[in-house]
N, C-alpha and C positions, 0 to 999 in steps of 0.2 A: 504494500500499500504505500502510495506517495505521501509527501508531507502534508499537502492540502487535504487528501482523503483522511489522513489521521486526525487533522484538526477538526474537519467536519464531523467525523464519528465521535470525537471527544466532546464536541458542542452537543450532539444529539444525546449522548449519554448524560451530560450535565443537565439538559433540558428534562429528560426522563427522571433524573434524581430529584430535581427541583419540584417536579410535579408530584412525585411520590412523597416528598417531604411535606408539601402543602396538603396533599390528601391525608396523610398520617395526622397532621396537626388538626385538620377538620374533624376527623373521626375520634381522636383522643380528646374528648369534651373536657375532662378535668385536668388535661395537660400534665399527666404523671408519666408520660413517656411509655405507657403501656396501654393497649387496646384491650379492654375486658369484653366479655360476652355481651353485655348490654350496649356498649358503644359500637361494637361490631354489628349487632343486630339492628340498631338504629340506622347505621350506615346502609345496611342492605335495604331496609324499608325506603330510605331516601333514594337509592339508586333504582328501586323498582318503580317509583313515581317520578314526577318532575318532568322537566322539559327534555324531549328527545334530543334537541340540538345540543344541549349542555352535556348530555350522556355521551353523545358521539364525540364532542370536543375532548372530554375527559379520557375516553378510550384512546383517541389518536394521540393525546399527550403521553400516555403510558406505552402504547405499542409502536408508534411510528418513530423508531429510533433515529433514522437519518433525516427525518423532517421533511420528507418529499410529499407528504399529503397522501401517501399510499401505505398500506400495511402488507408486506410480503411474508411468506411462510417463515423466513429466517428471523425476522423481527418478532413475529408471533411466537415462535419457538424459544427465542432468547428470554422471553419474559417468563 
């Protein structure tokens, strides 16, 4: 992989890590750095409802590692 490709991949992974950090902070309601069953259950309820566009955006933030707006098998598999 060339230097530019390495930087792009690093940026995409940073973007994914930032998204995961934000998601964890949202789910961890009492901010004790642990997601308990109640917090996890609440997050599933929220994900089951809500705006479909928000759900799609969240999924692409997590799975679209290279940030190209598409999710390929490798990106899905890496998650």
